[in-house]
C-alpha positions in Angstrom: 14.1 11.8 6.4 14.1 8.9 8.8 17.5 7.7 10.0 16.7 4.0 9.7 14.1 2.5 7.3 11.5 0.1 8.7 11.9 -3.5 7.9 10.6 -4.4 4.4 7.4 -6.4 4.2 6.3 -8.8 1.5 3.0 -7.0 1.2 3.5 -5.0 -2.0 5.8 -2.7 -3.8 4.5 0.4 -5.6 6.1 2.5 -8.3 6.7 6.2 -8.1 8.4 8.7 -10.3 11.6 8.1 -8.3 11.3 4.3 -8.3 9.6 1.6 -6.3 8.4 2.2 -2.8 7.2 -0.6 -0.5 4.0 -0.7 1.5 5.8 -0.3 4.8 7.6 2.8 3.4 4.2 4.2 2.5 3.0 3.5 6.1 6.2 5.0 7.5 5.6 8.2 5.4 2.0 8.5 6.7 3.1 7.9 10.3 5.9 10.4 10.0 4.1 13.2 8.2 0.5 12.7 9.2 -0.5 12.3 5.6 -3.5 10.1 4.9 -2.8 6.5 3.8 -5.6 5.9 1.4 -5.5 2.5 -0.4 -6.8 2.4 -4.0 -7.6 -0.8 -5.8 -7.8 -0.9 -9.6 -9.3 -3.4 -12.2 -10.5 -3.5 -15.7 -14.1 -2.9 -16.8 -14.0 -3.7 -20.5 -11.5 -1.2 -22.0 -11.9 1.1 -19.0 -10.6 1.1 -15.5 -12.5 0.6 -12.3 -11.2 2.1 -9.1 -12.1 2.1 -5.5 -10.6 4.5 -2.9 -10.8 2.7 0.4 -11.1 4.2 3.9 -8.1 5.8 5.3 -5.8 3.6 7.3 -5.3 5.6 10.5 -2.0 5.7 12.5 -2.6 3.6 15.6 -2.7 5.7 18.8 -0.5 3.3 20.8 2.7 1.4 20.1 6.2 2.1 19.0 6.8 3.7 15.6 7.8 0.3 14.2 4.6 -1.3 15.7 2.4 1.4 14.2 4.1 1.0 10.8 3.7 -2.8 11.0 0.0 -2.5 11.9 -0.7 0.0 9.0 1.3 -2.2 6.5 -0.8 -5.2 7.6 -4.0 -3.3 7.1 -2.9 -2.1 3.7 -2.0 -5.7 2.7 -5.5 -6.8 3.7 -7.2 -4.2 1.6 -5.0 -5.1 -1.4 -5.7 -8.8 -0.7 -9.5 -8.1 -0.9 -9.1 -6.1 -4.1 -7.1 -8.9 -5.7 -9.6 -11.5 -4.6 -12.5 -9.6 -6.2 -10.6 -9.2 -9.5 -7.9 -11.9 -9.7 -8.0 -11.9 -13.5 -6.7 -8.3 -13.6 -3.9 -8.6 -11.0 -1.2 -9.9 -13.3 -1.7 -6.8 -15.5 -0.9 -4.6 -12.6 2.5 -6.1 -12.0 5.7 -4.6 -13.3 6.8 -6.0 -16.7 10.3 -4.6 -16.8 12.8 -3.8 -14.0 
């Protein structure tokens, strides 16, 4: 595990079995482990779901760890922004209802 977490971004939070994880924590995990950071956007198609798996967000070759994480988090936010813009009517349904 990393000794200090990256600064939190306002990009997005995601839920996991262990609780919420922020976009910058996902980027940090990818940077630390070499795992692929593959954004997915979801929307409704009638009673079914539509999904798009986007291109991998690569770890930048240069910069400090924090700079790499920040760049990856920004790229992830842009992908999510595009997905929300294409299906804004569905975005509110993807938010957490209970905390």
